[in-house]
N, C-alpha and C positions, 0 to 999 in steps of 0.2 A: 504493500500500500504506500502511495506517495505521501510525504509529509505535508504537501500543499499542492495547489493546482498550478502547474507550470504554464497554463494558458495565460495567466496574468502577468508573466514576466516578459519584458521587452528588452531590446538591446540597450546598453548603457548610453546615456547622453554623450554624444561625441565630444562635446566641450570638456567633459570631465574625464574622459578616458585618458587624456594626457596629463591633466592636472593631478589626478589621483595617483599617478605613478610616483609622486614624491612622498607618499604616505604608506605606512604598513597597513595590512588588512585590519589590524586591531584599531588603528587610528581612524581608518575610513569608517569602520563600523561605529566608532565613538562619535564621529561627526554626524553620521546619519541619525544616530539615536538622539543626540542633543537636538538636532533639527526637528525631529519628529515630536519629542516631548514639548519643546517650546511652541511648536505649531499647535499641538493639541491643547495646551494651556491657554494660548492666546485666543483660541476659538471656543474654549470651554467644552471640548469634545467629551461625551460620556465615556467612562472608563471601559465599558464593555465593547463599545465601538472601536476603541483603540486596540483592544485584544483581537477583535475580528480582523482588522486590517493587517496587523502583524502576522496573524496566523495564516490568512489567505495569501499573503505575499511571501511567506516562508521566512519571516524574520526581518530585523532592521537592516541587515546587509543588502536586502533587495529593494529597499524603499524607493530609491531613486531610479530603479529600472522596472517598476511594476506599473501596470495600467490601473491607476486608482479609480478611473471612471468605470471600468469593467467590474472591479471589486465592489464598489458602492452599488452599481446596478444589480449585481448578483445578490447583495444583501437585501436590497429593496424588493427584489422579485422572489424572495425566499418562499419556497413551498415545501420542499422536502430536503433531507440532508444531502449535501453534496458528497457524492461517493468518492471523490478525489481528496476529500479533506480528512486528515488524520484526527483533527480536534473536534470530535463529535459533541463533546460536552459544551462547546460554545455555539454549536449550530442550532439555533432556535429562533423563533419568530422575533424580529426586532421589537424592542419595547417602545413605549411612547416617547421616551427621551431620545432614543436613537432616531426614530422616525422624524421627530420634530427638528432635531439637529440637521438631518440631511435635507429636509424640505426648506428650512429657514436659512441655512448657511451654504446652500448649494453653490452659488456664484462665488462667494468669498473663499470657500474652501478650495475649490479647484484652482482659482487664480493664485492663492497663496501657496498651494502645493507646487505649482509650476514656477514659482518665483526663484530664479537663480541667484538673486542678490542675497537672499537669506542663506542659501547653501554656501555661497562664497564666504559669508561672515563666519559660519561655524567651522569651515575649513581653516580659516585664519586663527580662530580661537583654539582649535585642536593643536596647532603648531606650538602653542605655549605649553602644552602638556606632554610633548613628545619625550621629555626627559623623565617623566613620571609614569609609573605603571598603573595608569588610569584606563579603565575599559568599561564597556557596557555589556549587560546581559539582558536579553528580552525573553519572553515566555516561551520562545521556540528553542532556546539554548539548553543544552544538556546540563550546564552548571547552574542554571537558575534554580534557587532553592525550592525543592518539591514541597516542603512544608508551607511555603508562602502561598502556593496555588490553591491550597485548601481553605484560605481565609477570605472573608468578604472584603472587596475593594483592594485586592492586591495590585501592586503597580505593574503596568505593562512592561516597563523598563527599569532596571536598577543600574546604578553606576558604582563601580568598585575600584579600590586601590589596594594592591597587594596580591600575593600569590596563594592566598589561603582558601579560595572558594571551593576547590575540590575537597580539601579536608573538611571544611564546614559542611558540605553536602554528605560526605561519606562517613563522618565520625559516628560512633555508636550513640552518642547523646549530646544534645545541645542544651546548655543551661544558661538562661538569662538571669543575672544577679543585678538587682537595682535597689535604690534606696534614696534617702533624703540628701539634698545638696549640703546640708549642715549637720553632719553626724556628730553625736556625742562620742566621748572616748569608748563607751560601751558599744555603740554602733560600729565604730572603727575596728575595735578588737574582734567583734563578732564577724564582720566582713572579712577581715584578714584570716581568721581561723578557717572559715568555710571555703574561701577562695584558695588559700594555700593548700588545703587538703585535696580539693577537687582538681587543682592544677597538676597534681602528681598523677592523675588518672587520664585514661584515654577518652577525653571529652572536650568539647569546645565551650569556652566560657565567654558569654556575650554580655555587653552592657552598652550604655548610651553615650559615653565619653563626656558626660556633664561633670561639673565639679562635685566634690563630696564622694559619696559611695561609688559612683560610676568610675571615676578616675582611680580610686583605690582598688577597685576590682581589676581594672586593666593592669595597673602597676604591679600588684601582687602576683597576678598570673604570669606576667613577663619575667619578674624576678625569680620565679620558681620554675621556669622552663615550660610553662603551659602554653596552650594555644588560645588566643583571644581574638574576638571579632567585635568591632564597634559599629553601631548603627547611629549615624549622625543626623541632626535636624537640618543642617545645611549640607552643602556639597562636600565631597571628600577632600577637596583641595583647600577648604577654608578652615583655618585653625580657630575653633571656638569650643570652649573659651580659650583664649590665647595662652593662658597659664598651662594648658595641657598640650602645648605644641610638641614638646619632646616625646611625650607618651604617644601622641598621634603618629609621629614619624616612625617610632619604633613598631607600632602596630602595623603600619604600612609595610615595614620590612619583614616582620615575622608572622603576621596574621593577615587580616583583611579589614578594610573599612568599607561600609556599605551605606548608600544613600539613594533615595528615589529622586533626588534633584540633580540636574546636570551641573557640571563644573562651573564655578563662578557664582553659585547661588548662596547668598548669605542667609543665615537662619532668621526667621521672623517668628513672632509669638505663636501663631497658629500651626506652624510646622511641627512643634514639639508634641502635641497630642497625637497628630497624624503619624509621627515617627514611632510612637509607642505601640501602634498596631503591628509594626514590623518587628519591633523588639520582642514582642510576645509571639508573633506568628512564626518567626524563624526558629523558635526554640521548641523543645519538648517539655521543658520544665522552667518555671519562673520562681525565683527566690527573692523575697524582700527581707533585707537584714534590719532596716530601721526606717520608720516612716511616721510622720505626724498624721493626724486625722484627715487633713485636707492637703493632699500632695499629688503631684503629677504621677508619682509612683503608682498610686491607686488607679489611675487611668490605665496604666499598663496591665495591672491585675484584672481590671474589668474586661479589657480586650482578651486577656488570657482565658478568662472564664467563658466568654462567648466563643472562643476558638477551641474550647475543650482541651486546654493545656492544664497540666498539674501545677498548682500554686502552693508554695511553701512560705511560711512566715516565721521569723525568729521572734519569740516572745520577749516582751520587755517589761520594765517597771510600770505598774499601773498608775503611778503618780506622775511619771515623766511624760510630758506632752509629746515628745518625739517618738514614743512607743505606741501611742494610741492607734495609729493606723495599722500596725502589725497585729496588735491585740484584737482589733475589730475584724481583721481578715480571718483570724483563727476562729473567732466567734461565728463568723459567716460561713465557715466550712473549709478554709485553707488548712493544709496540714501543718502542724506545729513542728518546726525544725530546731532541734537543740543539739544535733550531731550530724555532721556531713555524711557520716556512715549510713544514715537513712537512705540517702540518694545513691550512694555507692552500692549498697546491698540491694536496693530496689531494682537497679538496672544492671547489676552484675558487672560493674566497671572493672577494667584491668589496669594495673600500674603501667605507666609509660616505660619506666626503666626499673626493672626489678632488682638491679644490682646496686644502684646508687641512692635508693630512697629508703628511708626508715619504714618499718612495718606500720600499718595504719594505727594500731593501738598505741605505739610509741609516739607517733606524731601527735595524736590527740592528747596523750598524757603530758607531753611537753608544752602544748598550747594551753592546757588547763591547769598547769602547776600553780599552786598558790603563791602569792608574793611573799617574800621574806620580810619579817618585821623586826629583825635582830637589832637594827641600828635606829629604831624609832623610840622616842620617849613615850611615856604614858599619856601625856597631853596630846602628842601628835596622833596617837592611836585613837584618842577620843574624837578628834576631828575626822579621821578616816571613817570611824563608826557612824558618825552623823551623815557623812556623804554617801554611805553605802545604800541608803534608802532612796535618796534623790538629790539632785543638784541644789545647792544653796548659795545665796549671796553672802557677803561678809557679815551683814547684820544678823542674818538667820543663824550663821555659824556661831557668832558671839553669843546670841541668846541661848542656843542649844547647849553650849559647853560651859556657859556661865563663868566666863573669864573676861578680864579687861580687853577692850578692843585692840589696844596696842600690842598686847601679848598675843592675841589671836592673829593679828596681822603678821607678826614675826614668825609664828608657827606655820602659817599658811605659805609664806614666802619660802621657808625651809622645805616644806613638802613639795612645792613647785620645783625647787632646785634638785630635789631627789627624784623628780619625775613620778611622784605618786599621785599628784592632782594636777588639773589643768584649768585655766580660767578661760571662759568664752562668754562674751556678752554679759559680763558682770556676774556670772555664776561660776561656781567651782564644781568640777566633776572628778571622779576617780579616773585614773588612766588605765587601770587594770593591768599595770606592769608588775 
């Protein structure tokens, strides 16, 4: 069976047959994909119609040599499945949005499709990325994540940077780990423990490259020799937030960065919730390590539930605001995660390197070892005991330990120097070191 109807393919435009000789096949496909996505967005083309066009012409590589009028005419005249089409799941009666788009945009669509000036622009744009491993995958490509095709509103084209797409597709398990942008020391420690243990096993660890938990997930995975993929709200070439530039560059070298936006696209506010559907959709399991009650992280878990993904949440202090999101997820049915071995055993994961990695039990034991209090005074231990329940400001600590404020300030400073507590936004937290 043919993957698409070759009757729709024409000879390449003679103007471009010579020009395209300056580009690799990967760069040509990238240019055509950028052109297609920008055209679809400019015209507000329904997503399913984008999928139809790509499938009918055999992928983005054929966009400039296909007969778009024949494809649209075939879609409009739909009666039965096209026997030459491999993608029977998309072959169905055009819905109202598609029909309305074709009838209302007919003249604009065909004139913009044939506009060579736009094609020239994207070719020049692609020249700027020839020294970077940026490429496009559409729904006809073998490396397009199969898990994404099973979600609602999956992108017709994704843009990637790095060589990790094959591993991401073939790995036994894909785990998305997300959380708050402002984690407490507890959230940081929980994220490090879970990520460090999972990074030793044959799985892909995914996150959103935001500040806070996301950046920590990528950093910890890379430091421990694991594989990580980042799903960004902007394009893969935009460093956002800029403080994560070095992490993003390392992911591009050792893993893969994924975006539904063509190169040169800066992130805007509404891109982030849309990005979250890919974060959950590309994964088999979603883990939340720390989240307040109202957080973008919970948008990801909402998508994950709709997409029938397993959701795990790390329980937290019921008094601490930054744990209320995770605790609510557990109440609502998410699995309580207090040990990464739950995921390892559930999916039968194997160690990446059986010779150079500690046994699982030894890893967990070292992560959970209790801090030594040998060099702490009785008064310092009193302050630590107060902070073990929840974070406090200086006034609350002073009231709890019933000591003069200058004495408490001196003790708190000493504990900070010993890395036993940390101050953030006027409150003091245990570091769990």
